[in-house]
N, C-alpha and C positions, 0 to 999 in steps of 0.2 A: 783023233782029230778028223771028222769027216770032209771028204772033199767032193764037191760036185762040179763034174766036167761036162763041157757041152759034147756033141757029137764029134767024133774023130774025123768025119768027111769035112772036106773043105781046105782052104789054103789058110794056113797059121802063121801069123806076123807077131812078131815081137815088137812092140812099139816102145821107145826110149824117148822121154822127154827131159832134157837137161835144162836145168835153171842154176842161177849162179849159187844157190845155197839148197837145191832140192833135185831130186831125180823121181820123176813119174814114171811109171813102166806097166806094161800089160801084154799079156798074150791073147790074141784075137783069133777066133775063125771068121773067115771071110768068104762069102760067098755072093752070087749076082745080086741078091735082095738084102743081105743083112750083114751086120757086124756083131758077134757075140764074143763077149768076155769069157776065158777060161780061167785066167788070173789076172788081178790088176792089184796096184798099190802105189806106195810112195815111200821115199826117204827124204826126211824133212830135217831142217837144222843142221845140215851138213856142215862139219867143221867146228861144231860144238860138243861139249860132254852131254848134251841132253838131246842128241839126235832121235828121231823117231822113225820106225820101219815098220810099216803095216803092208799086209798082203791078204787079198780077199779071195773067196773063190767065185765061181759063175753067178751064185745067188747073192753076192755081196756079204757073205758071212766071213768073219775074221778068221785067218788060218795062223797068221802070225802078228803079234803086236809087242813090240819092243822099244825101251827107251835105251839107247845105246849110243855110245860115241861112234859116230861114221866120219871118216876124214873127209871124204869128197865122193863125187859121182861114180868114179871108177870103183871103188870100195862097195859102193852102195849096189852097183851093177853085179859085181863079182858075188855079192851076198845073195841077189836074186837068182841069178845064174845057177849057183848052187842049189838053191830051193828048187828050180825048175827040174834039176837033175834028180833031185831026191823024190818028186811027186810023180805019179802016173799020169802026165799029161803030154801031149803031142811035141816034139821038137819043132821049133820055128822053120818054117820053109824060107822066110826071109825076115830081115831086120830093118826097122824103119827109125831113123832118128830126127827128132826136131832140131832145127837148125835155125836159129833166129835170124840170121843174115848170111847171104850167100856173095855180098859184095855186087860190084858193078858188073861182072862177068857172068855169074850164076844166078839166073832169074827164074829157073824152073825146077821142079824136083828132079834129081837125077840119081841114076845107081852109081854108087862110090867106087872110084877106081883112083888110080894116082892122079890123075889130072884135077879129078874133082877135089882130092883132098888138098892139091896146092891150091886151087881155087879158094878153099874154105880157110886155108891158112893165111892167105893174103886177105881175107874178109875180117880176120881179127881186129884189123884196125879200124873197122867200122862199129864194131860192138865187142870190145875187150872184156867186158863183163860176163858176156854169154858164150861167145863161139869158141873160146879156149878150154871151158869146162865142156861142151859138147864133142869137141875134137877129141878130148882124153877119154871119153865113153867110146866114142867111134873105134878109136885105135884099141881099146880094151875089147870091144866087142868083136873086132875083126880078127883078133888073136885067139880068142876062146870059140869063136864059129867061123873057123876061116874058110869053110866051103859054102857057106851060106851067103848068097847076095844081100847086100845091104844098100840101104837108099837114103840120101838125104833130103828130107822134107822140109822145105824152107817156109818160114813164116811171111818172107817178102814175096814169095811166088803169086799169092792172091792178089797182090797189088801191081804186078809186072807189068799190066797194060794201062795203068794210070793216064788219063789224058794228059798232053804236053802242058796244058794249062795248069793243072794241079801237081804235076810231077816236077816242074822247073821251079828251083828256088831263086828268089830276087837277088843274085849276087854275080860277079864276073862270070859272063857266059863261058870263058875259056876253062872253068873249074868243072863244067860238065862232064868234059871227057875223062876227067879222074874219078867219076862216079859221085860227085856232090850234086846231089838230087834227092827228092823225096821218094823214099823206099816203101815205108809203111809197114806196120807189123801186126802180131795178132791175126795173121792170115789163117792159120789152122783154126783157131776159134771161129773166126768169122765163117769160113768154109763148112765147119761143122753145124753151123746154125742152118746154113742154107740145106744142108743134107737133111736135118730133121724136119724142116718145114714140111706140113701136111698141105696139100692143096696148092693153087697157083702162088708163085712168089708175088709180093707186093712189088708195085713198080718203083716206089720210093721207100727203101728202108734204110733205117739208121742202127747200127749195132753199138751200144756200148759196152766193151770188155772192162770191167771194173775190178781190179785186183791189185795187188803189191805194185804191179805195173798196169797202167790204164791206157786206153785209147779208144776213140770214136771214129767210126766208117761209115761212109756214104756209099750205098749200093743203089744202082739203077738197074733195073730187070737183071739181077743175079749178077752184076759186075762191079766191082769196085771202081769209083771215080773221084773219091777225095778220102783222106783220112788224117787223123790229127797227128800222129808221129811223122817225123821227118826222115833224114838222112840216117838218124841213130834212134833206138828206143827211148831217147831223152826227152823228146818234144812233146807238144801237146798238153794234155791234161797233168796237172799236179798229182804226184803219185806218193808212194809210202816213204821213199828216201830219194826219188829222183825229182828235179825242179819242174819238168815240164817245160812250156813255152817261157823264155827268160830274155829280157832285153840284152842282146849281145854286147851293149856297152859295158855292161856288169862285168863281164869277163875280162874286157880290155882294161877296165878299170882296176880290177884286182890284179890282174898281170902288171900293168903298169905302176900302181901305188903300193900295192902290197907285195910285189915280186913273186907272186905265185906261178910256177910253171905248169906246163900242160897237165902232167900227172896230178898235181895238187889240186888244179882246177876240176880235172875229170873226178878225183874224189868227192869234191865239194858237190858236183852236179849228180853225182851217181848215189854217193851214200850219206850226205849229211844235209841234204835239201828236203823238200816237200813237206810231208805229214811230219816226219822226225824233226827237220830243220825249224819249222815254223813253232812246233809245240816244245821242243827241247826235251820232250819226253819218250815218245814212241812213233814208230811209223805204222803201228797197227791201229786200224780205225777204231776196233772194238775196245782197247785199252782207252783210247782218247775218249770215247763216248762214256766210259765208266767214270771218267773225272772230269767230265766237260761243265758239270754245274760248279764246280769248285776251283778248276783251273782255266782262267781266261785264255790262255794260249793253247790249251787242248780245244776249246770252243772255236777260237779263231782259226785253227788248222782245219777243224772239220768244215766250218762254213766257207773256208777257201777252196777247199776241196770240192765241195757241192757246188760253188760257184763256176768252178773251172770246168766241171762235167757239164753244167748247164750250157755254159758258152760255147762249149765244142760241138754239143747236139744241135744248137742253134746255128752255129756256122754249117754244119752238115745239112741241115734243112734248107739253108739259104742256097747251098751248091744244087740241090735237087729241086728246088722249087717247091719245098713242103715236104710233109712225111705222111706216108700211108701207114707205116709200122714202126715202132721202136722197141728193141729188144736189149734187155739187161742181161748180161752173163758176166762169168767171172767169179771170184770168191766174193767180193762185196755185192756185185750186180745181183747174183744169184740168192744170197743168205740176208742181206741187210735191208729189210722193207723200209726202215726209217729213211736211210740214203735215198732209196727210190721215190719216197714221198717228197722229200726236200728237194730233188733234183726235178722232180715233175711239177712242183708247185709254180715255178717260174716258166712253165711250157704250155699254159693254157691257151695262149694266143695261137699254139700250132696244132690244136685239137687234142692236146694230150691231157687226159682226166682219169686219175686212178679210181678205183673203187676201194676204199679202204679195207673192207673184210677181205677181199679178194688178194690185195696187195699183202696184208697180213699173213694170210695163210699161204701165200705163193701159189694161188689158184691161177691157171692159164685160159685166158688172159687175165692181166691185173687191170686192165682199163674197164671203164664203166660201158655198158651197151645201151644203144649204139654210140659209137664213138669214131670221129673222123680218122682218129689215129690209133690204130690198135696197139697197146702196150704189153708185151709178153716177157716172161722170166724163162730163159731156156739155159741148160747146161752147157759150159765150154766142154766139148768130147774132143779134145785135141788128140789123145792117145787113139781114139776110134777113126779120128780122120787121118791118121798117121798110116793106120792100117788099109784104109781104103787107097790112098794115095799109093801105098806100096803095092797093092793087089793090081790098081788099074795100071801103073807102070810098067810092072813085070809080066802082066797078061800079054 
């Protein structure tokens, strides 16, 4: 099995992107001008008997492709670390971890020490679905690479300077001191879009990160000024299994009339809502599309998702006073041309008009030319962005 490795020169960062049921990883060489992959891959469907473990070399060629039971992110990390040791690749000079939420106290990317670990532990209250999984991988990495500096790269950091107008939630002001505010998420994805942009950034940019988790962000002159997710990654757009925006009276009703406690409500809005909750079939948009013609609830779930995304894009355009560019990213945003068409059909008033052939092929841009709003499809390069942040912080 041939392995293509980039030059040994440069600073090598091991990037670890922990999800609730996945771990994406990569070893990257970082210099002043570029980030190059040495190895990259992912472990998916963690906790099931049909887990998938994939590793690619610098050219994207598969080095390893297994379907195997992997219990959790720690086991996936150990498997990848063992592979690193077996291959003739540079050892990491530093390790970066994606952390969804740093809580109210930790708002910037930070080198991990005991104080940072304590702050991350406290932040589990804000994102119990994501932060504990990331912390478990952090502890495993610190144990295996004890002498290597490690950095927490926060999704919330990109939105740390939201204006007070969009940061503040409309509830009792005394709760702000406890961190009850809009934090925003998918920050590493948004930062990676800006890093990929060739030429001057548009003044008014909207990024729609659409995947199993989904959010829409308004960026003015390179700075986040509004975003659809709120205090937690549950708000805004309807998602695979998360509800997105929901009348809070629904939760009060379920607590009062159905006796649902906080953990039960959390399971409902995290795991039994969104596309899965509406369809009763699946949270995977691909599966729903395959049966939409014969299953009314599958069609309803798709239509609700599309409308939800369109409404959030419109809201961000309102914040910005218009749109100069719209970017689709994330698994659905990058690969589902039909969803892009359905979302954009309701945005002609904002200058959004897709070229059907370019959209189908994924050409960049996918909008007609000329267009008052350029529409692009760009990959969410979260692992590469982790490598950039780590290099910048430790430099």
